[in-house]
ROLO-558923 format. One line per field, with one value per residue (C-alpha): residue number from 0; residue in three letters; z, y, x. Coordinates in steps of 0.1 Angstrom, whole numbers, plus 2048, in hexadecimal, padded with zeros to 3 digits. Layout:
BEGIN
num = c(NUM,...) $
residu = c(ALA,...) $
Z = c(Z,...) $
Y = c(Y,...) $
X = c(X,...) $
END
This chain:
BEGIN
num = c(0,1,2,3,4,5,6,7,8,9,10,11,12,13,14,15,16,17,18,19,20,21,22,23,24,25,26,27,28,29,30,31,32,33,34,35,36,37,38,39,40,41,42,43,44,45,46,47,48,49,50,51,52,53,54,55,56,57,58,59,60,61,62,63,64,65,66,67,68,69,70,71,72,73,74,75,76,77,78,79,80,81,82,83,84,85,86,87,88,89,90,91,92,93,94) $
residu = c(UNK,UNK,UNK,UNK,UNK,UNK,UNK,UNK,UNK,UNK,UNK,UNK,UNK,UNK,UNK,UNK,UNK,UNK,UNK,UNK,UNK,UNK,UNK,UNK,UNK,UNK,UNK,UNK,UNK,UNK,UNK,UNK,UNK,UNK,UNK,UNK,UNK,UNK,UNK,UNK,UNK,UNK,UNK,UNK,UNK,UNK,UNK,UNK,UNK,UNK,UNK,UNK,UNK,UNK,UNK,UNK,UNK,UNK,UNK,UNK,UNK,UNK,UNK,UNK,UNK,UNK,UNK,UNK,UNK,UNK,UNK,UNK,UNK,UNK,UNK,UNK,UNK,UNK,UNK,UNK,UNK,UNK,UNK,UNK,UNK,UNK,UNK,UNK,UNK,UNK,UNK,UNK,UNK,UNK,UNK) $
Z = c(8D1,8E9,8E0,8DD,8EF,8DE,8EA,901,914,918,93E,945,938,93C,938,92E,92D,908,90B,920,906,921,92C,908,902,922,91F,908,922,93D,931,930,916,90C,90B,90B,903,914,8FC,90D,923,905,8F3,910,910,8EB,8ED,90A,8FA,8D8,8E8,8FC,8DD,8CA,8E6,8E0,8BA,8B0,895,8A2,8C0,8C7,8E1,8EC,8CC,8B5,8A2,8AA,890,88A,87D,89B,8B2,8A2,8A5,8CA,8CF,8BE,8D3,8F3,8E7,8E0,902,912,8FE,909,92D,92B,91B,935,951,946,938,952,953) $
Y = c(1E3,1D7,1B6,1B8,19C,18B,198,17A,181,1A6,1AC,1D1,1EB,211,227,24B,26B,272,298,297,299,296,275,269,271,25F,240,22B,22C,21E,1FA,1F2,1D8,1EB,211,21C,240,24D,266,26F,289,29A,298,2A8,2C4,2CA,2CA,2E2,2FA,2F9,2FE,31B,32B,326,335,356,354,345,32A,319,319,311,2F6,2ED,2FB,2E9,2F9,2E9,2ED,2DC,2BA,2B6,2C0,2A6,28B,293,292,270,262,26D,25F,23D,23E,245,229,210,21B,217,1F5,1E8,1F6,1E3,1C4,1A9,19B) $
X = c(B9E,B83,B73,B4D,B39,B1C,AFA,AF3,B14,B0F,B0A,B11,AF9,AFE,AE0,AE9,AD6,AD3,AD6,AF6,B12,B2D,B1F,B1C,B41,B4C,B36,B4C,B68,B50,B56,B31,B27,B08,B02,ADE,AD5,AB6,AA5,A85,A95,AA4,A83,A70,A8A,A86,A60,A5E,A77,A65,A42,A4F,A5D,A3D,A29,A3B,A38,A59,A5A,A7A,A91,AB5,ABB,ADE,AEC,AD4,AB7,A96,A7A,A59,A67,A7E,A62,A4B,A65,A6A,A44,A41,A5E,A4C,A2B,A3C,A4C,A2A,A19,A33,A2F,A09,A0D,A25,A10,9F0,A01,A07,A2A) $
END
């Protein structure tokens, strides 16, 4: 079993595309101390698919084998809004 380093000693971070299941499966074997799942790309994908389905009168849509309905759509929209708010904050806040 691999030993887990305390946070202050973790030096290798691997950022993963949250919607890429293959990358998520392979990530633990990378040896990185920290795995970070990027979710905004997946959220954008869900929002776009749901809005396209709504535009033609559907109440839900299947995305990558998962059913996307209003609650999932709303969660994805909130995630994107938080990401945008953080981006704006970091852009205008001096370091």
